[in-house]
C-alpha positions in Angstrom: -12.6 21.2 46.1 -12.7 22.4 42.5 -14.4 21.2 39.4 -12.8 23.0 37.1 -11.1 19.7 35.3 -14.2 18.0 34.7 -15.7 18.7 31.2 -19.0 19.2 30.4 -21.5 16.7 28.9 -21.8 19.3 25.7 -17.8 19.5 25.3 -17.3 15.4 25.8 -19.8 15.3 23.4 -18.2 17.3 20.8 -14.5 15.8 21.6 -16.3 12.2 20.5 -17.7 13.4 17.6 -14.3 14.9 16.4 -12.7 12.0 17.6 -15.1 10.0 15.6 -14.7 11.9 12.2 -11.2 11.5 12.3 -11.5 7.4 12.9 -13.7 8.0 9.3 -11.1 9.8 7.8 -8.5 7.2 8.8 -10.6 4.4 8.0 -11.1 5.9 4.2 -7.2 6.2 3.9 -6.2 3.4 5.0 -8.6 1.4 2.3 -6.7 3.9 -0.2 -3.5 2.7 1.0 -4.3 -1.1 1.1 -6.0 -0.4 -2.7 -2.6 1.0 -3.7 -0.7 -1.6 -1.9 -2.4 -4.3 -4.0 -2.3 -2.5 -7.1 1.8 -1.9 -6.4 2.2 -5.3 -5.3 0.5 -6.6 -8.8 2.5 -3.9 -11.3 5.9 -5.7 -9.1 4.8 -9.1 -10.2 4.4 -8.1 -13.7 7.9 -6.5 -13.6 9.1 -9.3 -12.3 7.8 -11.5 -15.0 9.0 -9.5 -17.5 12.0 -9.2 -16.2 12.8 -12.8 -15.7 11.3 -13.2 -19.3 13.9 -11.2 -21.1 16.8 -12.9 -18.8 15.4 -16.1 -19.9 15.1 -14.8 -23.8 18.6 -13.5 -23.4 19.8 -16.6 -22.0 17.9 -18.6 -25.1 19.8 -16.5 -27.4 23.2 -16.8 -25.3 22.5 -21.0 -26.0 22.1 -19.9 -29.7 25.0 -18.3 -30.1 26.9 -20.6 -28.4 26.1 -23.4 -30.4 26.5 -22.0 -33.4 29.9 -20.8 -32.8 30.7 -24.6 -32.5 
């Protein structure tokens, strides 16, 4: 019976520490991406509002022009 596939306690600790560090890295990256996502959503809302305001102004101008022509 061979025990070559069994890892030492030290090796398991090393693997565990490496994985914990990667988890921390991923958690930090997720936080950054969530913040960026929130900022982009806010920017999108602002741009949609500006676009809507622009179309509303154009419609108002069209109404003024059409009443002037009549």
